[in-house]
C-alpha positions, 0 to 999 in steps of 0.5 A: 428129723425122726425124733421131732415127729416122734420117730426117736427108735427110728432115729436111735437107729440111724444114728447108730448105723451113722456112727458105725460107719463114722465113731467120732460124729459128736454131734451124731453121738450127742443127739443120740445120746439126748434121744436115749435119755428121752427114752430112758435108756439112761445106761446108753444114753451116759455111754455115749455122753461120755464118748462124745466127751473124747471128741470134742474140745469143749466137751461140756455140753456132753457132760451135762448129758452124762451127768443128767443120764447119771442122775436119771438113772439112779432115780429111777432105780433108787440107788442115789447113794449119798456117795454119789450124790456126793459126786454128782453135787461137786461136779455140778457146782463146778459146772454151774461155777465155770458156765454161770449163764447156762441153767441146765447145770442149775436145773440138774442141782435142783433136780439132784437136791429134789431127789434127796429131799433137800427141798429148802436147798433146792429153793435157795438155788433157784431163787439165787438164780431167779435174781440173776439176770442172765437166768431170770426166765428160766429160773423164774418159770422153774419156781412157779413149777416148783410153787404150783407142784407144792400148792403154794398156788398165791406165790405161784400167782403172784410170780407170774404175774411178776412175769408181766414184762413178758404176758404170754408167760405170765398167761401161760403159767396163770392156765397152768393154776387155773388147769390144775386147780380150778376150784380153788381161791388162786385160780379164780384170781387167776382168771381175774388176773388173765381177763386183764391181761387180754 
């Protein structure tokens, strides 16, 4: 409740009090780990996610949070060594295979590869995920974001138009192109396409 209202620090304190009273409340520990991750408190987030793993039969959500916290901490602190990168990649690949219909390990793997300047590998993973029926939508959206971030506007516009089965998504990404690059030829084409979607 606190987090949705923007009171993340109050929510953290509430979860911490609850965990003092009942240390094995895995759901509270996971929510606390998510909040801490969002607040950039990566060490604490990783600790709480690891503790939740011990209390859950299906510890997959906690492991994802733990890996996310470890990756973000290493990227922010610039301590992503080749050894840590390989450990994270191996674990994320294993999770991706074990949970082929979940986009979260794909996203983390792409973040890891991008942090290592392996954009081509990251792009290949996103393209493969976009071809998978269960991951098509989130992977397609990530590909559009990737293209926009790299000024590959024509490709982003084409990809957004291909989401025509979902006009709201297509509209959103065409608007993103217009907002990010208002004076570009791609923005002009995006405006025209938006007019046709209306």
